[in-house]
C-alpha positions in Angstrom: 14.5 19.2 49.2 12.9 17.2 46.4 9.2 16.7 46.3 8.5 13.5 48.2 5.2 12.8 46.5 5.6 10.9 43.2 3.0 10.0 40.6 2.7 8.8 37.0 5.7 6.5 37.2 7.0 3.4 39.0 8.1 4.3 42.5 10.3 2.7 45.2 12.0 3.5 48.4 10.6 6.5 50.3 8.2 7.2 47.4 6.5 3.8 47.9 3.4 4.0 50.2 2.7 1.1 52.5 1.4 -2.2 50.8 3.3 -4.1 53.6 0.6 -6.8 54.0 0.3 -7.2 50.2 4.1 -7.5 49.9 4.3 -10.2 52.6 1.4 -12.2 51.1 2.8 -12.1 47.5 6.3 -13.1 48.7 4.8 -16.1 50.5 2.7 -17.1 47.6 5.4 -16.8 45.0 8.0 -18.6 47.0 5.5 -21.5 47.3 5.2 -21.7 43.5 1.7 -20.2 43.5 0.4 -18.5 40.3 -1.2 -15.1 41.1 -3.7 -12.9 39.2 -3.4 -9.2 40.3 -6.0 -6.7 39.1 -7.2 -3.3 40.2 -8.2 0.0 38.6 -5.5 1.8 36.7 -2.9 3.7 38.8 -3.2 1.7 41.9 0.5 0.9 42.0 0.4 -2.7 40.8 3.7 -2.4 38.8 5.5 -0.6 41.7 4.3 -3.3 44.1 5.3 -6.3 42.0 8.7 -4.8 41.2 9.4 -4.3 44.9 8.4 -8.0 45.4 10.7 -9.1 42.5 13.6 -7.2 44.0 13.2 -9.1 47.2 12.9 -12.4 45.5 16.1 -11.8 43.5 17.9 -11.1 46.7 16.7 -14.5 47.9 18.3 -16.1 44.8 15.3 -16.6 42.6 15.2 -15.9 38.9 12.8 -13.0 38.1 11.5 -11.9 34.8 9.2 -8.9 34.2 7.4 -8.7 30.8 5.2 -5.7 29.7 2.7 -7.0 27.3 1.5 -3.5 26.4 4.3 -3.6 23.9 3.2 -6.9 22.3 0.9 -5.5 19.6 1.2 -8.7 17.5 2.0 -12.4 17.9 5.5 -11.7 16.3 6.0 -8.8 18.7 5.1 -11.0 21.6 8.0 -13.3 20.7 10.4 -10.3 20.5 9.2 -8.8 23.8 9.4 -12.2 25.7 12.8 -13.2 24.4 14.2 -9.7 24.9 13.0 -9.5 28.5 14.6 -12.9 29.3 17.9 -12.0 27.6 18.1 -8.7 29.5 17.0 -9.9 32.9 18.6 -13.3 33.4 22.2 -12.1 33.0 24.3 -9.2 34.3 25.0 -7.8 30.9 23.7 -7.9 27.3 26.5 -10.1 25.9 25.7 -12.8 28.4 22.0 -12.5 27.7 22.9 -12.8 24.0 24.8 -16.1 24.7 21.8 -17.5 26.7 19.4 -17.0 23.8 21.9 -18.5 21.2 22.4 -21.6 23.4 18.8 -22.3 24.4 17.0 -21.0 21.3 19.0 -21.6 18.2 16.0 -20.8 15.9 16.0 -17.3 17.2 19.0 -15.3 16.0 19.8 -12.4 18.4 21.8 -9.4 17.3 22.9 -6.3 19.1 21.8 -3.0 17.5 22.3 0.6 18.4 19.3 3.0 18.1 19.2 6.8 18.3 19.8 6.6 22.0 23.2 5.1 21.4 22.4 2.3 23.9 22.8 -1.3 22.8 19.6 -3.4 22.4 18.8 -7.0 21.4 16.8 -7.6 18.3 15.9 -11.0 16.8 16.0 -12.5 13.3 13.7 -15.3 12.2 11.5 -16.3 9.3 8.4 -14.1 9.9 6.6 -15.6 6.9 6.1 -19.0 8.4 3.9 -20.0 11.3 5.2 -18.5 14.5 3.6 -21.1 16.8 6.5 -23.6 16.8 8.9 -20.7 17.6 6.6 -19.3 20.3 6.4 -22.8 21.9 10.2 -22.7 22.2 10.2 -19.2 23.6 7.7 -20.1 26.3 10.1 -22.8 27.5 13.1 -20.4 27.9 12.7 -19.5 31.5 11.9 -23.2 32.4 15.1 -24.3 30.7 17.2 -21.6 32.5 15.5 -22.4 35.8 16.3 -26.2 35.5 19.9 -25.5 34.3 20.6 -23.2 37.3 18.5 -25.3 39.7 16.7 -22.2 40.9 13.0 -21.4 41.0 11.7 -18.5 39.0 8.9 -15.9 38.9 7.6 -14.5 35.6 5.4 -11.4 35.6 3.2 -10.4 32.7 2.0 -6.8 33.1 -1.1 -5.7 31.2 -1.9 -9.3 30.5 -5.3 -8.5 29.2 -3.6 -7.2 26.0 -3.5 -10.8 24.7 -7.2 -10.4 24.1 -6.4 -8.0 21.2 -5.2 -10.9 19.1 -7.7 -12.3 16.6 -8.1 -15.6 18.4 -7.2 -17.4 21.6 -4.3 -19.4 20.1 -1.7 -17.5 22.2 -3.7 -18.1 25.4 -4.0 -21.8 24.7 -0.3 -22.1 23.9 0.7 -20.3 27.0 -1.5 -22.3 29.3 -0.3 -25.6 27.9 3.2 -24.7 28.7 2.8 -22.9 32.0 0.7 -25.6 33.7 3.7 -28.0 33.5 6.3 -25.6 34.9 6.4 -26.6 38.5 9.5 -24.6 39.2 8.0 -21.3 38.0 5.4 -19.0 39.5 3.5 -16.8 37.0 2.0 -13.5 37.9 -0.6 -11.9 35.7 -1.2 -8.1 36.2 -4.1 -6.2 34.6 -5.7 -2.8 34.8 -8.8 -3.5 32.8 -10.7 -5.5 35.4 -13.6 -6.6 33.2 -11.2 -8.1 30.7 -9.0 -9.8 33.4 -12.1 -11.3 35.0 -13.2 -12.6 31.6 -9.8 -14.2 31.0 -9.6 -16.0 34.4 -13.2 -16.5 35.4 -14.9 -17.5 32.1 -14.9 -21.3 32.0 -14.6 -21.2 28.2 -11.2 -19.4 28.4 -7.9 -21.3 28.5 -6.7 -19.5 31.7 -9.8 -20.3 33.7 -9.0 -21.2 37.3 -5.3 -21.0 36.7 -4.2 -18.9 39.7 -5.0 -17.2 43.0 -7.0 -14.0 42.5 -5.4 -11.0 44.2 -7.5 -7.8 43.8 -5.5 -4.8 44.9 -7.5 -2.4 46.9 -6.9 1.2 48.1 -4.4 2.0 50.8 -6.0 2.3 54.2 -6.7 5.9 55.1 -4.9 5.6 58.4 -1.7 4.4 56.7 -2.0 6.9 53.9 -2.4 9.6 56.5 0.8 8.7 58.3 2.7 8.7 54.9 1.3 12.2 54.0 2.0 13.7 57.4 5.6 12.4 57.6 6.4 13.6 54.1 5.3 17.1 54.8 7.0 17.0 58.2 10.3 16.1 56.4 10.4 19.7 55.1 9.2 21.4 58.3 5.5 21.6 57.2 2.7 20.8 59.5 -0.6 19.3 58.4 -3.3 18.2 60.8 -5.6 15.1 60.6 -8.6 17.2 59.5 -6.7 18.6 56.5 -5.4 15.1 55.6 -8.9 13.9 55.7 -9.9 16.7 53.3 -7.2 15.5 50.9 -8.3 11.8 51.1 -11.9 12.9 50.7 -11.2 14.8 47.5 -9.1 11.9 46.0 -11.4 9.2 47.4 -8.2 7.6 48.8 -7.0 6.7 45.3 -3.2 6.2 45.4 -2.4 8.0 42.2 -4.6 11.0 42.7 -3.6 11.4 46.3 0.0 11.5 45.3 -0.8 14.0 42.5 -2.7 16.3 44.8 0.0 16.2 47.5 2.7 16.8 44.9 1.0 20.0 43.7 0.2 21.0 47.3 3.9 20.5 48.4 5.2 22.7 45.5 2.6 25.4 46.3 3.5 25.5 50.0 7.2 25.6 49.2 6.8 28.4 46.7 4.6 30.4 49.1 6.7 29.5 52.2 3.6 28.0 53.9 4.5 26.0 57.0 1.1 25.1 58.4 -1.2 23.6 55.7 -5.0 24.0 56.0 -8.0 23.3 53.9 -7.6 26.6 52.0 -4.2 25.4 50.6 -5.7 22.0 49.6 -8.5 23.8 47.7 -6.0 26.0 45.9 -3.8 23.0 45.0 -6.9 21.1 43.7 -7.8 24.1 41.5 -4.3 24.1 40.1 -4.6 20.4 39.2 -8.0 20.8 37.5 -6.8 23.7 35.5 -3.6 21.9 34.5 -5.6 18.8 33.4 -8.4 20.8 31.8 -7.1 20.5 28.2 -7.0 16.7 28.5 -10.4 16.5 30.0 -11.9 18.7 27.3 -10.4 16.4 24.7 -11.9 13.3 26.4 -15.3 15.0 26.7 -15.4 16.1 23.1 -14.6 12.5 22.1 -17.8 11.3 23.8 -21.2 11.5 22.2 -24.8 10.8 22.9 -25.8 8.5 25.8 -22.2 8.1 26.9 -22.1 11.7 27.9 -25.5 11.4 29.7 -24.2 8.4 31.6 -21.1 10.2 32.7 -23.1 13.2 33.8 -25.3 11.0 35.9 -22.4 9.1 37.4 -20.7 12.3 38.4 -23.5 13.0 40.8 -22.7 10.1 43.1 -19.9 7.8 44.0 -21.3 4.4 42.9 -24.3 3.7 40.7 -26.3 0.7 39.7 -26.3 1.7 36.1 -29.1 -0.5 35.0 -31.4 0.0 38.0 -34.8 1.5 37.4 -34.2 4.2 40.0 -31.0 5.4 38.3 -32.5 5.3 34.8 -35.6 7.2 35.8 -33.9 9.8 38.0 -31.5 10.7 35.2 -34.0 10.2 32.3 -31.7 7.7 30.5 -34.5 5.6 29.0 -34.3 1.8 29.2 -31.4 -0.4 30.4 -30.9 -1.7 26.9 -30.6 1.8 25.5 -27.5 2.6 27.6 -25.8 -0.8 27.4 -23.7 0.3 24.4 -22.7 3.5 26.2 -21.6 1.6 29.3 -19.5 -0.7 27.2 -17.9 2.1 25.3 -17.0 4.0 28.6 -15.7 0.8 30.2 -13.5 -0.2 27.2 -12.1 3.3 27.2 -11.2 3.0 30.8 -13.4 5.9 31.8 -15.6 3.9 34.2 -14.9 0.9 36.3 -17.1 -1.8 37.8 -16.9 -2.8 41.5 -19.2 -5.3 43.1 -22.0 -4.7 40.6 -21.7 -0.8 40.7 -20.0 1.6 38.3 -18.0 4.7 39.0 -15.9 7.2 37.1 -12.3 6.0 37.2 -10.5 9.3 37.1 -11.4 11.1 40.4 -10.4 14.5 39.0 -12.2 14.0 35.7 -15.3 13.5 37.8 -14.7 16.8 39.7 -14.1 18.5 36.3 -17.5 17.3 35.1 -19.2 18.6 38.2 -17.5 22.0 37.9 -17.7 22.5 34.2 -20.7 20.5 32.9 -23.2 20.1 35.7 -23.0 23.7 37.0 
């Protein structure tokens, strides 16, 4: 039987864990035309969740578009990514998508190319030496035009939306907001994994997207529901695991969806290989050891890329779950000097995604990196 615990990729079906309440709420909001801002730490399953929601909305007859802005490394690339996503997702095949672009956006000349994979793709030709803003304005109206023509409501999802802050100015933000706020037939969903940047985009009064949607922070899966998922998946292959051992797993992963799936994946393989039918804490510890050894090379590389106060801050944070990084008690206990002396270190670690902020406290984002620091640096 295939390993039922999946990680590091989008999941659906039996690999998807719970999120029933979130799914119901998102479906209700998007059918009403509500814009939604979804943010959480990395690897919480935002993309899997929203794609499950989009699948349901498509079945209900709505137009759905998913756009990954991680690929939009320039303003020109943003046009390509947006138009390509619309062409591929509004029609059943590439030729029909090709026709839609030609009809609604004559300034953008699509062509079908074949890359090394041998699969056809859409690419666009336009004058890249002129200002792209008039063309971008037209591209941002694409879904609106399709929606009106077909008399169907639409949902457009931007994943990793904080990437638009990598542009040299807020011209793209302003242009997007000016179009989106007039699209009454479209719900926009903005996903982001860098919470501090997402909050700056949508909570800063000076930013164009201030107050432009419902905030939807995605939390951890409840332990009780995660426990049922874990127990049932092991049971599917005739393995038994009691509540105490499941509690041990969730304690080591702090209930983080990605790391829980990862540890259970390794634990499953270990038990299958060793024909273990009743899983106890000993097997969990062995599986965790395998994970840390497997990830050790990556963690060493991360650690060697950190210098000075940033290392000291990580060491201090590894000693507890949540820290008030600028409090006198934390600074004195860990001999970190003044709050101003570690501000730059905190910013570096946050921008690199190594630490996250939650309700005024900081914590190490990668649960297993924290354990690796404890075992290899602090001991």
